[in-house]
N, C-alpha and C positions, 0 to 999 in steps of 0.2 A: 653299571647296569647300564643298559641300551639306554641313546637317545632318548630313541621312542616310547621307552615305557616309561620312563621323566616325565610325574605330570608336574612336575612344576616348572615344569623351566616355559618358559612363555615366545607362544609361537607367533604374536604379535595377531593384530586386528584381523576380520576379513579386507577385506576391498574389493569389492565387483572388478571382476577383466571382464572385458569386449566379447572375447571365447566364450565366456558359463553360459549361454542359452547352447550349444554344441550340445549335440547326444552322444553321451558314450556308452552306457548300458538301452539296448534297442528293447530287448526286452521287455523292461521293466517305464521304460525311457525317462533315464536314470539322466543327466545335464551334467554338466559339469562341472559350473555350478555351485549343485546340490553335493558333488560329493566335496571340489572345499569347503563349502560352508560343515558335512557332517565336521568335518578335522578341526574347524577354529570351532567347536562345539562342546567337543572332546571326544573324537571317536581319534581313537589312532590307530587302532589294528584296523587290517582286510574282516573277520569276523564281526567285529562291531556297525567298521559300514554296513557292511552285510546283513545284519538286524536292523538298522535303525534305517536305514536307507531299499532294502531287498534287487540290490545291485551285487548283477551273482548269481539271482533264483531266476531268474528266469526259465527255458524252456534249453537254452547253453548252457546252462551251467556256469560258464564265467570263460568259457573257451573260448565268447569272440572282444569282450566287455574287460574280463580282469586284468591282463597286464598292464588296460592301459586307465586300470580304479589303480594299478597298484603304484604308480607311479606318478599318479596326476597323487593320492598322499602321503607318497617318500616326495614328492616339492614339496607342499605347503610344512612336510617336517623339517625338509629344509636337512633327511637324508639319502642316503644310497638303497638303492629299489631291496638291494641285499638283504636292508638288517630289515626289511618288518616280510615278520610267517605268510603265507601265503593262508589262503582262509580253509574254510574245510568245504570241499562238495558230496554232496546228497543226490542222488534220483529225485526225478525230478516230482508231485507228488498231481496222482492224480485220480479223477471222479470215479468210482467202479462201484456198476449199480449191483442192486443189494441181491440179485437174484445171482445174479455169482457166488458169493459167500451161502447163502440158502442150496449151490446146486441143482438149481432149475432155471438151469442157462438153456432157451431150445433153437434146434439147428438140423434145419430143411423140415420144420415140421415135429422131429422127435425130444421126447424129452428126455430128460437124463436124468436114473437114479441112484 
């Protein structure tokens, strides 16, 4: 069993660091301290961190912060980066006007049916 999956291993208590206020995920404004605290709260995988903090769920979908978050989580767990499974990427969801679904899109004043 991987050291990361084994939740019976005590990783120690959360000790604040001087750089905990550094923003890691710019899209969702998640700090290094929030990520570190989440690990100590029991979020050991990238998917759990993503669901718990929304890190990597902004417009960039983790393209900017993904490696940084993974490195922070791995360091807190005392494991190499390669042991952490990557988080799942999905397309960002954007609001869509109901007229698009109703096929009532107007373009240059013309109504399409």
